[in-house]
PDB file with SEQRES, HELIX, SHEET and CRYST1 records, atoms N, CA, C and O in Angstrom:
SEQRES   1 A   61  MET ALA LEU THR THR LEU ASN ARG PRO ARG ASP ASN ARG          
SEQRES   2 A   61  MET ILE ALA GLY VAL CYS ALA GLY LEU ALA THR LYS TRP          
SEQRES   3 A   61  GLY MET LYS PRO GLY THR VAL ARG LEU LEU PHE VAL LEU          
SEQRES   4 A   61  SER CYS LEU LEU PRO GLY PRO GLN PHE ILE VAL TYR LEU          
SEQRES   5 A   61  VAL LEU TRP ALA VAL MET PRO SER ARG                          
HELIX    1 AA1 VAL A   18  TRP A   26  1                                   9    
HELIX    2 AA2 PRO A   30  SER A   40  1                                  11    
HELIX    3 AA3 GLN A   47  VAL A   57  1                                  11    
CRYST1    1.000    1.000    1.000  90.00  90.00  90.00 P 1           1          
ATOM      1  N   MET A   1     115.732 112.424 141.453  1.00  0.00           N  
ATOM      2  CA  MET A   1     114.984 111.641 140.465  1.00  0.00           C  
ATOM      3  C   MET A   1     115.524 110.220 140.435  1.00  0.00           C  
ATOM      4  O   MET A   1     116.720 110.011 140.235  1.00  0.00           O  
ATOM      5  N   ALA A   2     114.649 109.250 140.631  1.00  0.00           N  
ATOM      6  CA  ALA A   2     115.059 107.856 140.670  1.00  0.00           C  
ATOM      7  C   ALA A   2     115.126 107.299 139.243  1.00  0.00           C  
ATOM      8  O   ALA A   2     114.291 107.607 138.392  1.00  0.00           O  
ATOM      9  N   LEU A   3     116.122 106.492 139.021  1.00  0.00           N  
ATOM     10  CA  LEU A   3     116.264 105.855 137.722  1.00  0.00           C  
ATOM     11  C   LEU A   3     115.442 104.562 137.734  1.00  0.00           C  
ATOM     12  O   LEU A   3     115.540 103.770 138.671  1.00  0.00           O  
ATOM     13  N   THR A   4     114.657 104.360 136.722  1.00  0.00           N  
ATOM     14  CA  THR A   4     113.900 103.122 136.592  1.00  0.00           C  
ATOM     15  C   THR A   4     114.561 102.240 135.544  1.00  0.00           C  
ATOM     16  O   THR A   4     115.095 102.718 134.543  1.00  0.00           O  
ATOM     17  N   THR A   5     114.509 100.968 135.798  1.00  0.00           N  
ATOM     18  CA  THR A   5     115.071 100.039 134.832  1.00  0.00           C  
ATOM     19  C   THR A   5     114.010  99.673 133.801  1.00  0.00           C  
ATOM     20  O   THR A   5     112.809  99.772 134.051  1.00  0.00           O  
ATOM     21  N   LEU A   6     114.475  99.261 132.671  1.00  0.00           N  
ATOM     22  CA  LEU A   6     113.567  98.872 131.609  1.00  0.00           C  
ATOM     23  C   LEU A   6     113.166  97.417 131.780  1.00  0.00           C  
ATOM     24  O   LEU A   6     113.981  96.519 131.571  1.00  0.00           O  
ATOM     25  N   ASN A   7     111.918  97.178 132.157  1.00  0.00           N  
ATOM     26  CA  ASN A   7     111.417  95.813 132.306  1.00  0.00           C  
ATOM     27  C   ASN A   7     109.925  95.803 132.008  1.00  0.00           C  
ATOM     28  O   ASN A   7     109.275  96.847 131.962  1.00  0.00           O  
ATOM     29  N   ARG A   8     109.395  94.589 131.805  1.00  0.00           N  
ATOM     30  CA  ARG A   8     108.001  94.410 131.482  1.00  0.00           C  
ATOM     31  C   ARG A   8     107.204  94.127 132.783  1.00  0.00           C  
ATOM     32  O   ARG A   8     107.550  93.193 133.506  1.00  0.00           O  
ATOM     33  N   PRO A   9     106.183  94.886 133.087  1.00  0.00           N  
ATOM     34  CA  PRO A   9     105.418  94.629 134.307  1.00  0.00           C  
ATOM     35  C   PRO A   9     104.567  93.370 134.187  1.00  0.00           C  
ATOM     36  O   PRO A   9     104.184  92.972 133.087  1.00  0.00           O  
ATOM     37  N   ARG A  10     104.280  92.761 135.301  1.00  0.00           N  
ATOM     38  CA  ARG A  10     103.418  91.584 135.286  1.00  0.00           C  
ATOM     39  C   ARG A  10     101.951  91.969 135.167  1.00  0.00           C  
ATOM     40  O   ARG A  10     101.141  91.186 134.673  1.00  0.00           O  
ATOM     41  N   ASP A  11     101.604  93.178 135.620  1.00  0.00           N  
ATOM     42  CA  ASP A  11     100.232  93.667 135.488  1.00  0.00           C  
ATOM     43  C   ASP A  11     100.172  94.729 134.378  1.00  0.00           C  
ATOM     44  O   ASP A  11     101.206  95.231 133.937  1.00  0.00           O  
ATOM     45  N   ASN A  12      98.987  95.055 133.945  1.00  0.00           N  
ATOM     46  CA  ASN A  12      98.774  96.063 132.891  1.00  0.00           C  
ATOM     47  C   ASN A  12      99.357  95.673 131.555  1.00  0.00           C  
ATOM     48  O   ASN A  12      99.766  96.546 130.789  1.00  0.00           O  
ATOM     49  N   ARG A  13      99.406  94.405 131.252  1.00  0.00           N  
ATOM     50  CA  ARG A  13      99.924  93.932 129.964  1.00  0.00           C  
ATOM     51  C   ARG A  13      98.774  93.780 128.977  1.00  0.00           C  
ATOM     52  O   ARG A  13      97.655  93.433 129.356  1.00  0.00           O  
ATOM     53  N   MET A  14      99.063  94.045 127.717  1.00  0.00           N  
ATOM     54  CA  MET A  14      98.070  93.733 126.696  1.00  0.00           C  
ATOM     55  C   MET A  14      98.535  92.485 125.930  1.00  0.00           C  
ATOM     56  O   MET A  14      97.782  91.518 125.821  1.00  0.00           O  
ATOM     57  N   ILE A  15      99.745  92.497 125.409  1.00  0.00           N  
ATOM     58  CA  ILE A  15     100.270  91.317 124.730  1.00  0.00           C  
ATOM     59  C   ILE A  15     101.481  90.795 125.501  1.00  0.00           C  
ATOM     60  O   ILE A  15     101.421  89.717 126.091  1.00  0.00           O  
ATOM     61  N   ALA A  16     102.557  91.536 125.499  1.00  0.00           N  
ATOM     62  CA  ALA A  16     103.763  91.095 126.210  1.00  0.00           C  
ATOM     63  C   ALA A  16     104.228  92.077 127.279  1.00  0.00           C  
ATOM     64  O   ALA A  16     105.138  91.761 128.045  1.00  0.00           O  
ATOM     65  N   GLY A  17     103.636  93.236 127.345  1.00  0.00           N  
ATOM     66  CA  GLY A  17     104.040  94.232 128.340  1.00  0.00           C  
ATOM     67  C   GLY A  17     105.131  95.158 127.902  1.00  0.00           C  
ATOM     68  O   GLY A  17     105.631  95.939 128.712  1.00  0.00           O  
ATOM     69  N   VAL A  18     105.526  95.104 126.642  1.00  0.00           N  
ATOM     70  CA  VAL A  18     106.619  95.962 126.145  1.00  0.00           C  
ATOM     71  C   VAL A  18     106.198  97.429 126.215  1.00  0.00           C  
ATOM     72  O   VAL A  18     106.953  98.261 126.717  1.00  0.00           O  
ATOM     73  N   CYS A  19     105.015  97.755 125.725  1.00  0.00           N  
ATOM     74  CA  CYS A  19     104.561  99.154 125.734  1.00  0.00           C  
ATOM     75  C   CYS A  19     104.364  99.666 127.155  1.00  0.00           C  
ATOM     76  O   CYS A  19     104.667 100.822 127.452  1.00  0.00           O  
ATOM     77  N   ALA A  20     103.855  98.801 128.032  1.00  0.00           N  
ATOM     78  CA  ALA A  20     103.670  99.223 129.436  1.00  0.00           C  
ATOM     79  C   ALA A  20     105.022  99.466 130.092  1.00  0.00           C  
ATOM     80  O   ALA A  20     105.154 100.399 130.884  1.00  0.00           O  
ATOM     81  N   GLY A  21     106.034  98.649 129.783  1.00  0.00           N  
ATOM     82  CA  GLY A  21     107.361  98.855 130.325  1.00  0.00           C  
ATOM     83  C   GLY A  21     108.009 100.132 129.809  1.00  0.00           C  
ATOM     84  O   GLY A  21     108.651 100.864 130.563  1.00  0.00           O  
ATOM     85  N   LEU A  22     107.836 100.391 128.520  1.00  0.00           N  
ATOM     86  CA  LEU A  22     108.364 101.623 127.943  1.00  0.00           C  
ATOM     87  C   LEU A  22     107.650 102.840 128.536  1.00  0.00           C  
ATOM     88  O   LEU A  22     108.291 103.851 128.824  1.00  0.00           O  
ATOM     89  N   ALA A  23     106.333 102.752 128.719  1.00  0.00           N  
ATOM     90  CA  ALA A  23     105.589 103.850 129.310  1.00  0.00           C  
ATOM     91  C   ALA A  23     106.052 104.154 130.711  1.00  0.00           C  
ATOM     92  O   ALA A  23     106.165 105.322 131.082  1.00  0.00           O  
ATOM     93  N   THR A  24     106.328 103.118 131.510  1.00  0.00           N  
ATOM     94  CA  THR A  24     106.841 103.311 132.867  1.00  0.00           C  
ATOM     95  C   THR A  24     108.184 103.984 132.824  1.00  0.00           C  
ATOM     96  O   THR A  24     108.433 104.911 133.595  1.00  0.00           O  
ATOM     97  N   LYS A  25     109.046 103.550 131.955  1.00  0.00           N  
ATOM     98  CA  LYS A  25     110.401 104.131 131.820  1.00  0.00           C  
ATOM     99  C   LYS A  25     110.340 105.580 131.401  1.00  0.00           C  
ATOM    100  O   LYS A  25     111.117 106.389 131.908  1.00  0.00           O  
ATOM    101  N   TRP A  26     109.439 105.947 130.489  1.00  0.00           N  
ATOM    102  CA  TRP A  26     109.391 107.306 129.991  1.00  0.00           C  
ATOM    103  C   TRP A  26     108.433 108.207 130.749  1.00  0.00           C  
ATOM    104  O   TRP A  26     108.340 109.397 130.449  1.00  0.00           O  
ATOM    105  N   GLY A  27     107.710 107.655 131.740  1.00  0.00           N  
ATOM    106  CA  GLY A  27     106.754 108.444 132.518  1.00  0.00           C  
ATOM    107  C   GLY A  27     105.504 108.810 131.754  1.00  0.00           C  
ATOM    108  O   GLY A  27     104.958 109.899 131.928  1.00  0.00           O  
ATOM    109  N   MET A  28     105.054 107.913 130.916  1.00  0.00           N  
ATOM    110  CA  MET A  28     103.847 108.124 130.106  1.00  0.00           C  
ATOM    111  C   MET A  28     102.781 107.121 130.480  1.00  0.00           C  
ATOM    112  O   MET A  28     103.032 106.188 131.242  1.00  0.00           O  
ATOM    113  N   LYS A  29     101.569 107.317 129.933  1.00  0.00           N  
ATOM    114  CA  LYS A  29     100.481 106.365 130.145  1.00  0.00           C  
ATOM    115  C   LYS A  29     100.704 105.200 129.166  1.00  0.00           C  
ATOM    116  O   LYS A  29     101.101 105.434 128.025  1.00  0.00           O  
ATOM    117  N   PRO A  30     100.456 103.948 129.591  1.00  0.00           N  
ATOM    118  CA  PRO A  30     100.602 102.811 128.690  1.00  0.00           C  
ATOM    119  C   PRO A  30      99.733 102.892 127.447  1.00  0.00           C  
ATOM    120  O   PRO A  30     100.161 102.483 126.367  1.00  0.00           O  
ATOM    121  N   GLY A  31      98.524 103.413 127.581  1.00  0.00           N  
ATOM    122  CA  GLY A  31      97.629 103.529 126.430  1.00  0.00           C  
ATOM    123  C   GLY A  31      98.202 104.467 125.354  1.00  0.00           C  
ATOM    124  O   GLY A  31      98.025 104.232 124.158  1.00  0.00           O  
ATOM    125  N   THR A  32      98.869 105.500 125.782  1.00  0.00           N  
ATOM    126  CA  THR A  32      99.488 106.452 124.829  1.00  0.00           C  
ATOM    127  C   THR A  32     100.597 105.765 124.054  1.00  0.00           C  
ATOM    128  O   THR A  32     100.702 105.932 122.839  1.00  0.00           O  
ATOM    129  N   VAL A  33     101.426 104.991 124.748  1.00  0.00           N  
ATOM    130  CA  VAL A  33     102.530 104.284 124.077  1.00  0.00           C  
ATOM    131  C   VAL A  33     101.972 103.220 123.132  1.00  0.00           C  
ATOM    132  O   VAL A  33     102.502 103.026 122.038  1.00  0.00           O  
ATOM    133  N   ARG A  34     100.936 102.551 123.534  1.00  0.00           N  
ATOM    134  CA  ARG A  34     100.300 101.537 122.670  1.00  0.00           C  
ATOM    135  C   ARG A  34      99.746 102.192 121.411  1.00  0.00           C  
ATOM    136  O   ARG A  34      99.931 101.665 120.314  1.00  0.00           O  
ATOM    137  N   LEU A  35      99.075 103.324 121.546  1.00  0.00           N  
ATOM    138  CA  LEU A  35      98.519 104.023 120.419  1.00  0.00           C  
ATOM    139  C   LEU A  35      99.633 104.498 119.461  1.00  0.00           C  
ATOM    140  O   LEU A  35      99.504 104.381 118.243  1.00  0.00           O  
ATOM    141  N   LEU A  36     100.716 105.028 120.028  1.00  0.00           N  
ATOM    142  CA  LEU A  36     101.832 105.469 119.194  1.00  0.00           C  
ATOM    143  C   LEU A  36     102.456 104.282 118.450  1.00  0.00           C  
ATOM    144  O   LEU A  36     102.859 104.428 117.296  1.00  0.00           O  
ATOM    145  N   PHE A  37     102.542 103.106 119.094  1.00  0.00           N  
ATOM    146  CA  PHE A  37     103.068 101.956 118.443  1.00  0.00           C  
ATOM    147  C   PHE A  37     102.168 101.502 117.263  1.00  0.00           C  
ATOM    148  O   PHE A  37     102.651 101.199 116.172  1.00  0.00           O  
ATOM    149  N   VAL A  38     100.885 101.469 117.520  1.00  0.00           N  
ATOM    150  CA  VAL A  38      99.966 101.029 116.463  1.00  0.00           C  
ATOM    151  C   VAL A  38     100.017 102.033 115.285  1.00  0.00           C  
ATOM    152  O   VAL A  38     100.039 101.619 114.126  1.00  0.00           O  
ATOM    153  N   LEU A  39     100.035 103.306 115.573  1.00  0.00           N  
ATOM    154  CA  LEU A  39     100.133 104.286 114.511  1.00  0.00           C  
ATOM    155  C   LEU A  39     101.464 104.169 113.774  1.00  0.00           C  
ATOM    156  O   LEU A  39     101.512 104.357 112.559  1.00  0.00           O  
ATOM    157  N   SER A  40     102.537 103.863 114.487  1.00  0.00           N  
ATOM    158  CA  SER A  40     103.848 103.724 113.797  1.00  0.00           C  
ATOM    159  C   SER A  40     103.876 102.500 112.889  1.00  0.00           C  
ATOM    160  O   SER A  40     104.675 102.458 111.953  1.00  0.00           O  
ATOM    161  N   CYS A  41     103.034 101.510 113.137  1.00  0.00           N  
ATOM    162  CA  CYS A  41     102.986 100.349 112.304  1.00  0.00           C  
ATOM    163  C   CYS A  41     102.393 100.656 110.943  1.00  0.00           C  
ATOM    164  O   CYS A  41     102.547  99.864 110.014  1.00  0.00           O  
ATOM    165  N   LEU A  42     101.726 101.771 110.807  1.00  0.00           N  
ATOM    166  CA  LEU A  42     101.172 102.185 109.517  1.00  0.00           C  
ATOM    167  C   LEU A  42     102.276 102.723 108.602  1.00  0.00           C  
ATOM    168  O   LEU A  42     102.097 102.808 107.387  1.00  0.00           O  
ATOM    169  N   LEU A  43     103.394 103.076 109.183  1.00  0.00           N  
ATOM    170  CA  LEU A  43     104.538 103.585 108.387  1.00  0.00           C  
ATOM    171  C   LEU A  43     105.455 102.437 108.074  1.00  0.00           C  
ATOM    172  O   LEU A  43     105.464 101.447 108.806  1.00  0.00           O  
ATOM    173  N   PRO A  44     106.234 102.531 107.004  1.00  0.00           N  
ATOM    174  CA  PRO A  44     107.185 101.481 106.698  1.00  0.00           C  
ATOM    175  C   PRO A  44     108.329 101.503 107.716  1.00  0.00           C  
ATOM    176  O   PRO A  44     108.755 102.566 108.168  1.00  0.00           O  
ATOM    177  N   GLY A  45     108.803 100.338 108.060  1.00  0.00           N  
ATOM    178  CA  GLY A  45     109.944 100.242 108.992  1.00  0.00           C  
ATOM    179  C   GLY A  45     109.869  98.967 109.794  1.00  0.00           C  
ATOM    180  O   GLY A  45     108.932  98.182 109.650  1.00  0.00           O  
ATOM    181  N   PRO A  46     110.860  98.764 110.639  1.00  0.00           N  
ATOM    182  CA  PRO A  46     110.996  97.502 111.383  1.00  0.00           C  
ATOM    183  C   PRO A  46     110.309  97.542 112.768  1.00  0.00           C  
ATOM    184  O   PRO A  46     110.821  96.929 113.704  1.00  0.00           O  
ATOM    185  N   GLN A  47     109.198  98.224 112.922  1.00  0.00           N  
ATOM    186  CA  GLN A  47     108.563  98.368 114.227  1.00  0.00           C  
ATOM    187  C   GLN A  47     108.197  97.026 114.858  1.00  0.00           C  
ATOM    188  O   GLN A  47     108.427  96.823 116.050  1.00  0.00           O  
ATOM    189  N   PHE A  48     107.650  96.140 114.098  1.00  0.00           N  
ATOM    190  CA  PHE A  48     107.201  94.873 114.646  1.00  0.00           C  
ATOM    191  C   PHE A  48     108.406  94.007 115.071  1.00  0.00           C  
ATOM    192  O   PHE A  48     108.339  93.285 116.065  1.00  0.00           O  
ATOM    193  N   ILE A  49     109.497  94.093 114.305  1.00  0.00           N  
ATOM    194  CA  ILE A  49     110.702  93.363 114.649  1.00  0.00           C  
ATOM    195  C   ILE A  49     111.315  93.929 115.928  1.00  0.00           C  
ATOM    196  O   ILE A  49     111.785  93.171 116.777  1.00  0.00           O  
ATOM    197  N   VAL A  50     111.314  95.250 116.072  1.00  0.00           N  
ATOM    198  CA  VAL A  50     111.823  95.890 117.278  1.00  0.00           C  
ATOM    199  C   VAL A  50     111.007  95.479 118.493  1.00  0.00           C  
ATOM    200  O   VAL A  50     111.559  95.247 119.569  1.00  0.00           O  
ATOM    201  N   TYR A  51     109.675  95.386 118.321  1.00  0.00           N  
ATOM    202  CA  TYR A  51     108.800  94.924 119.396  1.00  0.00           C  
ATOM    203  C   TYR A  51     109.159  93.527 119.833  1.00  0.00           C  
ATOM    204  O   TYR A  51     109.247  93.254 121.030  1.00  0.00           O  
ATOM    205  N   LEU A  52     109.371  92.623 118.865  1.00  0.00           N  
ATOM    206  CA  LEU A  52     109.719  91.242 119.200  1.00  0.00           C  
ATOM    207  C   LEU A  52     111.055  91.151 119.898  1.00  0.00           C  
ATOM    208  O   LEU A  52     111.216  90.354 120.823  1.00  0.00           O  
ATOM    209  N   VAL A  53     112.036  91.965 119.466  1.00  0.00           N  
ATOM    210  CA  VAL A  53     113.348  91.994 120.083  1.00  0.00           C  
ATOM    211  C   VAL A  53     113.219  92.488 121.541  1.00  0.00           C  
ATOM    212  O   VAL A  53     113.794  91.902 122.457  1.00  0.00           O  
ATOM    213  N   LEU A  54     112.467  93.557 121.730  1.00  0.00           N  
ATOM    214  CA  LEU A  54     112.285  94.086 123.086  1.00  0.00           C  
ATOM    215  C   LEU A  54     111.568  93.061 123.968  1.00  0.00           C  
ATOM    216  O   LEU A  54     111.881  92.940 125.152  1.00  0.00           O  
ATOM    217  N   TRP A  55     110.633  92.341 123.411  1.00  0.00           N  
ATOM    218  CA  TRP A  55     109.943  91.277 124.161  1.00  0.00           C  
ATOM    219  C   TRP A  55     110.939  90.222 124.634  1.00  0.00           C  
ATOM    220  O   TRP A  55     110.858  89.731 125.760  1.00  0.00           O  
ATOM    221  N   ALA A  56     111.870  89.887 123.762  1.00  0.00           N  
ATOM    222  CA  ALA A  56     112.847  88.850 124.140  1.00  0.00           C  
ATOM    223  C   ALA A  56     113.911  89.380 125.087  1.00  0.00           C  
ATOM    224  O   ALA A  56     114.433  88.624 125.906  1.00  0.00           O  
ATOM    225  N   VAL A  57     114.246  90.669 124.995  1.00  0.00           N  
ATOM    226  CA  VAL A  57     115.381  91.193 125.755  1.00  0.00           C  
ATOM    227  C   VAL A  57     114.934  91.765 127.113  1.00  0.00           C  
ATOM    228  O   VAL A  57     115.663  91.631 128.096  1.00  0.00           O  
ATOM    229  N   MET A  58     113.760  92.394 127.187  1.00  0.00           N  
ATOM    230  CA  MET A  58     113.316  93.030 128.408  1.00  0.00           C  
ATOM    231  C   MET A  58     112.932  91.969 129.445  1.00  0.00           C  
ATOM    232  O   MET A  58     112.124  91.086 129.155  1.00  0.00           O  
ATOM    233  N   PRO A  59     113.503  92.050 130.645  1.00  0.00           N  
ATOM    234  CA  PRO A  59     113.126  91.085 131.682  1.00  0.00           C  
ATOM    235  C   PRO A  59     111.763  91.403 132.240  1.00  0.00           C  
ATOM    236  O   PRO A  59     111.342  92.559 132.231  1.00  0.00           O  
ATOM    237  N   SER A  60     111.057  90.384 132.732  1.00  0.00           N  
ATOM    238  CA  SER A  60     109.750  90.577 133.339  1.00  0.00           C  
ATOM    239  C   SER A  60     109.944  90.846 134.831  1.00  0.00           C  
ATOM    240  O   SER A  60     110.796  90.236 135.477  1.00  0.00           O  
ATOM    241  N   ARG A  61     109.145  91.762 135.364  1.00  0.00           N  
ATOM    242  CA  ARG A  61     109.234  92.093 136.792  1.00  0.00           C  
ATOM    243  C   ARG A  61     108.728  90.989 137.647  1.00  0.00           C  
ATOM    244  O   ARG A  61     108.733  91.105 138.872  1.00  0.00           O  
TER     245      ARG A  61                                                      
END                                                                             
């Protein structure tokens, strides 16, 4: 099993590519991760701040 690094792809981006990068890392479809993120935003918590931090920290491919 090959290890994949956490990065944002240049293709298949919607906003910043964070969800697409997480989907690649976890072996999921990007649309599923995007839907889970949007649904999680309905709950209280720091989801949007975590997204911004990941956008700043994750390197672009």
